[in-house]
N, C-alpha and C positions, 0 to 999 in steps of 0.2 A: 504494500500500500504506500502511495506517495504522500509524504507529509503535506498538510494543508498549507503550510507557509510557502512551499515550493510552487504549489498550484496557484496560490494567490499572487506570488511574485511574477509568474509568467503572465497571468491574467492582467495584472496591473501594467506590465510592460506593454502589452498589446493595446490596452485602453488609452495609455498616455498619448499615443500618436493618433487616435481616432477621434478624440473629443475636441473639436475646434470651436464649437458654438458657445461654450461656457468655460470660464476660468475655473478648472477643477484642480484641487490640490489632492495629491495622493500621499500626503504626509502620514507617516506611521506615528501613532501615539500609544502610550500605555493603556491597558484596558480600563484602568480606573480614572483616566483623564476625563474631565467634564465634557470635552468636545469629541469624545470617542464615539464612533458609530454604535448605535444601539442594537445592531444585528448581532446575534449570538456568535461570539468568537472572533469578531472583526476588530482589527486594531488600526483601522484607517480613520483619520480625522473626518468628522461629519462636515457636510457642506454648510456654509453660512445660510441661515434661514431654514435649516432642516435638522432632523435628529439622526439622519443616516448619511453614509458616504454615497458617492456616485454608483458604486458597485451594487448597493442595496436600495437603489431608488431615490436617493437624495436629490439627484439632478432632476428627477421628474417632479418632485415636490417644489424645488426652486423654480422650475419652468412653469409649473401650475400657478405658483405665486406671482411670477412675472406676468403670466397671461391674465390672471385675475386683476393685477394692478393695471395692465393696459386696458382691460375692459372697463374698470372703474374710471380710468382717465377719460376714455371715450364717452362713457355715460355722463360724467361730470361736464365734459366739454359740450355734449349735446344739450344737457340741462341748461347750461349757461347760454347757449345759442337760443334755445326756446324762450328762456327768460328775457333775453335781450329783444327778441322779436315780438314778444307779447305786448310790449309797450309801443310797438310800431303802429302807425295809422294805416299802413299798407298790408297788414297781416292777412286781410281777407281779399287781397287783390292778387290776381294771377297774371297780371300784365307782364311782369318781369320774366316769368316762366314761359309765357307765350313768345316773348322776344328771343329768349334763349333757344327755344325749339325751332323758331324760324331761322335762326342763325345756323343751327345744326343741319337743317334741311338745305340751306344755301351751301354749306360746306360740302355736304354729300353730293349735291347737284354739280358744284364746281369741280369736284374730284373726278367726275366722269370725263374721260378723254375722247371716247368715241361711242358709237351706238352699242357696241358690245358691253362696255362698262355700264352704260345706262341700263341695259337689260339685266346685267348681273346685280346691279344695285337697286333695281326697281322694287324688289320686295321690301328692303329696309326703308327706302324712301316712301313707299306707299304706307308702311307702318307708321312712319313719322307724321305723314299727313293725317292719318286716322287719329293719332294721339293729339295732334294740333287741333283737329276738329272738336274732339272731346274736351280739350282744355278751353277752347274758345266758348263752347256751350256752357261749361262749368263757370267760366268767368261771367258770362251773361246772366246765368242764374243767380250767382252771388250778387251781381250788381242790381238785379231786379229785387232780390230779397232785401238788400240794404237800402233800396230806393235811390240808387245812384243813376238810374236811367230815367229819362223823361220822354214822353211821347210827343208827337208833333202838336197835338192839341194844347198841351201844357206850354210848349214853346210859343205858340201863337198867343195864348192868353197872357203869358209873361211879357211878350212884345207889346201887346195892347196896353197892359198895365204901365209899362215904361212910357209909352206915348201919352197916356192919360196923366202921368206924373209930371212930364216935362211940358205938356201943352200950354199951361198957363204962363210959362216963362219964355216961350218962343213965339215969334211972329207966325201967322197962319201959313204964309208961303214956304217958310223953312220947315214947318211941321209937316206939310204935304210931301216935301222932298224927303224928309226923314222916314215918313211912313212908307213911301215907295221903295226906298232902299231896304227897309226892314222886310217888306213883302218879297223883294227880289232875293234877299238872303234866305228867307224861309222856303222859297221854291227850290233852292239848291239842296235842301235837306233831304 
């Protein structure tokens, strides 16, 4: 039977060269050392943040801790962004997203060098147009819900109200000219 120390020595020599992603110490310590691996009979120093050495899963614990830390960082960052955007008056507006999607469509379209490229990219471009249509409809629904859209009747009523407000202060001939220009503008709507 081969002594455990010889097996462990060979195993450690092989691992020293394989572990590039983490700074792992293979330092041997006495069994009664406070930082000794808690695996039975192991005399390797445990990894920082773990009770075990790399040979007995300490690196997995350190990696899991690092992964959890990164997840917590991302969650904290996300929460901060949400908090920042909650105070924004544009929180319920999708106009920025519509602009970004239109830019992406334009870039896809411009990247087509010939008809074959256009045929190959027609699926993704079509998908982007579908997404844009849904986004525009969602934006319109949000605007309707918030009362940000007004119909033509309300615009005409508003224009008439303005004319009524300024009419006592403006001569009759100027008032007729203003009224005609407002009516022309309304026809363009």
